N, C-alpha and C positions, 0 to 999 in steps of 0.2 A: 662470329666474334663481335664483341661490343666495342673494341677499340678500333680506331681507324688510323692508318698511317698518315702522318702529317705531310709526308712527301711521297713521291712515287717509290714504292718498294723496289729494291734492286731485283730486276727480273733475271739477272745473271747468277743469283745466289744458287749454289748447287752443293751437293755432297754434304759434308758436316755442317757447313754454314746454313744450308737449307734445313737440316735436321735440328740445329739449334733454334731456328725460327719455329719449327713445328713443336719442339719441346716448350718454347715460350707460349705458343698457342694453348697447349694443354694446361700448363701451370696458371696462365692468366685466366682461362675459362674456369678452372677449379676455384681460383681466388675470387672471381666475380660472382660465381654461384655459391660461394661459401661451402665448398666441398671440403670435408675434413681430410687430413692427410691419410687417415685410415681408410678412406673411401676413394682415394686418388687412383689406386690400382684399377678400380672398375672403370673409371673415366678413361684411363690410359688404354685399357682393353678395347673400349669402344672406338677410340681414336686410331687403334691399329687397323681397324676395318675402314673407317671413314672419319676424316677430320673435318674441321670447319673450313679448311682449304680445299675440300672435296678430293683430297689425296691423302691416303693413309700415312701416318707417321712411320718413319723408317727405323732401322736398327739402332743407329746412334742416338736418335731422338728418344727412343724407348729407353736406352741405357741412361741417358741424362735424367729422364723423369724417374726411372726406377732408383737411381742413385739418390735423388732428392728424397724419394719416399723412404728409403732405408735410413738415411742420415738427416732427416728434416730437423730434429731438435739441435743437433750439433751445427748444422749449416746456419740455421736461424740465429743460434747463439753467437757464432763467430761474426755474422753480419752485424749483430747488435754491438759486439765488442769493437768492430772496425769502424762503426759509425755511431759514436756515443751521442752526437747531437741530433741524430735522426733515428727514432725507433722504427721498426718495421711497419708499425701501424700508421706512421706519418708519411711514409714513402708512397709514391704512386704505385698502383698495381703492376705496371709494366716494369718500373725500376726495381721494385722488390723482387720480382720473378727473374729479371735479368741477373740480379745479384745472386739469387739462389742457384741458378744454372751455372754462373761463373764460379761460385764457391764450390759447387759439386765437382766441376772440372779440375779446379786447382787442388782441392783437398783429397779427392778420392779417385780421380781418373788420371792424375799426373800429367795433365796437359800443361805445356809451357805457359807461364804467366803472360808473356807478351802476346801469345796467340789468343788466349782467353780474353784479355783486355781488348785487343783489336776486334774480335768477333762480337763481344757484348756491346762495345761502343758503336759498332756498325749497326747493330739492331736498335740501339738507343736512338741513333740518328734517324732511323726510319719510323720508330714507333713511340718516341717520347719527345721531351722538350730539348732545346739546345743546351740548357743548363744541366740536364741529366747526364750528358756525355762526360763532362769533367767529374761529376759526382760519382758515377759508376767507375770511372777510371781510378779515382782516388780510393774508393772503398775496396775495389778488387785488389789493388796494390797493397793496401793495408792488410787485407785478409791473407795475402801471400806472405807478408812479413810475419804476422802472428802465427800462421801455420808453420812457417820455417822455424820460428823460435820454439814452438811446441815440439816439433820433431827433433830439435837439437837437444831436448831434454830439460829445458828451463821450465820451472813450475810457474804457477800463476803469479806469485809474489815477485819472482825475478822478471817476469814479463812486464808487470806493473812498474818495477824499478827501471827497466829498460825504456819503457814509454816515457817516464819522467826525465831520463837522461837525454833522450832524443829531442825532446821539445825545448 
């Protein structure tokens, strides 16, 4: 991997937390190597056998990456909507991929928002800047708001009006 933790990575990370980190490894590697989403499944297949951490990615990590592969356009679109001042291209690779994983969990895996926010900000603390923690927290919470509005049946015009009334 080309990114280096700014602090000592939590050696006690286990279970789904560890698999979120492994999924971040795969998405970050793909991002850094400019692997297209259409080719991401091949990289994932390789990482099921051997990962950059010298330990294969587990089932939940695979589920996260596969969910992103299946819904990449929708996930990137909602991230753009939740972060109008920062396009995906302007974000650091780590932050962009943490948001992708978090959005996948919120939108398609029905993981509770506080759990997702806690897990993604913990990874941000280990792999990104101090400012990224608040940024990721805010964008993930906004993704959850937008997703809940969409699920409640509001169309995009009503969501835009809702945004104006909130501000």
